[in-house]
N, C-alpha and C positions, 0 to 999 in steps of 0.2 A: 257279730263280725267286728274285728278289731280295727277296720278302717272307719268305723263309726266312733266318734268321740265317746269316752266313757261318761257315765253319770258321775259327777264329782260333787261331794258334799263335805261338810266339816262338822266336827263335834267339839264343843268347848269342855275340856275335862276339869277335874276338881280343883286344879291349881290355876285355872283361868287360861291355860294354853289352848290354842285352836289347832286341832289335828285334822289335816285333810285326808280324805280317802276317796278312792276311785273304784267304780264298779262296772264290770262288763257282763252282759247277759249271754247265755248259750247261743250258739249260731242257730239261725233259722233252719227248721227242718230236722234238727237233731233232738233226740230224746234227752230231756233235761234231767240231770242228776240232782237228787235232793240235797246233797251236801255241798255247800260252797267251799271254794279254796281261798284262803287268806294268805297274801304274800307280804313279806317284810324284807325290805332291801338292806343293803350294806352301807357302811360309812361313806359319806361324800357322794352317794348316789341318790336315787329316788325311785318311785315305782316305775316310771317310764324308762329310765336308763337301765335298770336291772332286769325288769320283767317284760315290758312291752316291746322295746326295740329288739331284743334277742329272739322274740317269737314265743316265749313261754305262755303269755296270755292267749295268743292265737291258738296254740296247741291245746290249751285247756278249754277254751270256748268251743273249739271244734269237737271236743270230746263231750260236750253237753254240760260243762261246768259253768256255774256262776262264779265270777272271779272278783275278789276285792283286794286292792293294793293300798297299803297305808304308807303315807309319807311320814317318817319319823320326825319328831320335833327337831327343829333346826335344819331340816332338809325339805327339798321340794316346795310344796305349797303350804306346808305347816308353818306355825309361828317360829320366829327366830329370837334368840337372846344370847348375849355374851356371858350370862350368869351360869357358872358350872353347877350351881346347886339345883338348877332346873333340869339337869340331864342325868344320864346314866341309863343302862339297858333295863334296869328294874323299873324305872319310871316309864320307859318306853313300853314295857310289857303291860303296865297298867293302861296306857293309852290304847294299845292293841285290844285289850279285853273290853275297853269301853266301846270300841267300834264293833267288836264281835257281839256285844250285848244288843246292838241296834239291828242286827241282821235277822232276828226272829227265826233262828235256825236251831234245831235240837243238837246239831253236831257241826263241826267244821274240820277241814283238813288245813294244816298250817305249814307254810314253807318259809324258811328264813335263810339268809345268806350272810356270812361273816358277822358283823355287828347284829344284823337281823336274825342270825342263827342263835345268838345269845338271847336276844329278845324272845324268840320263839320257844327256846328251851325254858326260860323263866315262866312264860305264859302257860306252857303245857304242864309244867310242874304244879301249877295252881288250878288248872281248869280241866276237869275230866271230860268236857265236851269236845276236846281235841281228839278226833278219831284217828287220823294219820298225821304224822309229823315228818317233815324233811328238813334237815339242817346241813347246810353246805358251807364250805370255806373255813371250817374250824376242825380242830383235832384234839390232840392231847392237852393243849393249853386250857381247855374247858375244865378238865379234871385236875390238872397240875397247878394252874395259876388262877383258876376261878372265872375265866372269861376268855375274851380274845387274847391271843398269845402275846403278852406285853414283853416277853423275852426277845421277841423279834421286832415288835413295834411298840416301844415304850411310849406311854401316853404323854408324859411330860415333854419328851423330845419332840413328839409330833405336834403338840400344842404350840411350843415355841417356834417350830418351823413354819406352821401355818400362819403365825402372826408376823414373823420376820422374813420369811422366804429363804432362810438359811438352814439347810438340813445337814445333820451330822453323819448320816450314812445313807446307803443306796435305797434301803427299804423305806425310810422316812421320806427321802427325796421323791421316790416314785409315788407315794401316797399324796404328797403335797402337789405334785404335778397333776395327778388325776383330779384332785379337788379343785385346783385352780382353773383347769380348762373347762369346767362345767358351770361357771358362774355362781358357785356356792358362796354363802355368807361365811367367810373364813373365821370370824370371831365366834360364831355359833359352833362351827366344827371344832375349834380349839377348846371351847367349853366342854363339848362332849368328850374330847380326848382326855381332858383332865378328870372327867367323871366316869371313865370307863370302868365297867363292872369287874371287881376283884374278889367278891365275897363268896364265891362258890355258888353252885346250883344244886338243888335237891333232885338229882337225876333219878333216884330211886322212886320218887313220887310220880314220875311220868308213866301214864297208863296207855298212851297212844302207841300204835304200831309205828315204828320209827325207821327212817333211812338216814344214815350219815353218808354224805357224799363229798369228795374232795378231789382236787387236782393232784397228780402224783409229784408235781414239782412246786406245790404251793407252800411257801415258807410260813404262812400263818395257819396251815392245817397239817402240820407234821404228825405222823403216827395217828391217823384218824381211828385206827383199830382200838386205841385206848379209850376213846370216847364211845365207840360202838359197844365195847365190852361193858361199859359202865351203865348202859341203859338196857333194861330187861328186854331181850328178844330183838334188839336192834340189828338191822342189816347194814352192811358196809358196801359202798360203791366207790370205785376209784376210776377217774378218767384222766386222760393225758392233759397236762397243762399246769399253769401256775394259778395265781389268785384271780386271774381274769377269765377263768373257765366259764363263769356265768354268762359271758357274752361271746366268748371265742370258740367254744367247743359245743357243737350241737348234741354230742353224746350226753352232756350234762342235762340239757333240757329233756332229751329222750328218756333218761333214767328217771327223772321226776315224773313224767307223764306215765310211764309204765308202772311205777310204784303206786301212784294215785289211782290208776285203773284197777289195781289189786289183782 
């Protein structure tokens, strides 16, 4: 039951950073599914903001799933640092796999949103234990610029705005406002913005059954079909909304639950 606080633990990864993760067990009286679901949140959010509050965790535990949410470095209860060399989605993917290694599970289903979608794609390209994969809030930018669509949200502009409070355009201003209202450590977020992944992802290496899902008005997830076409056998789902669909549109949550039920 999600009204019970999660089991929260931490792992110290190879560069000395402490990564916090949270676990919920299946609801009482429900047949437990053997494959846990691992959730990776987006930039300036955390496990609770992106996955617990909108009801995704509750939907999964009601379906008999054990759920694990990881707070990315610089976010939530994980360690913070203003040093950009300690960030980047590839580094976060290594953190995610370090947590997965502790779950003692032969397979996992993996769900990531926005920055977390890049993390999830990088992890799934390396780990054949990922059985099903859901990536949301991203689109053609993954294929065309190698990660989150920096054509819409340039990392250097975002970093400057997080540190100065002065944004050059509406998309950057919106992200800064989102980050500032949640008590984030802004120097850590600026460091991640500087380190954002641009090196491409080996999408051909992904063996998981995959769902790409995006809001139809999301400026960071334009042309999601391009991404779905680049992953063998991937399905595409589109729901109404912008980059806030993770919390604002229950159809987003329903699509994830339906896909993971198989």
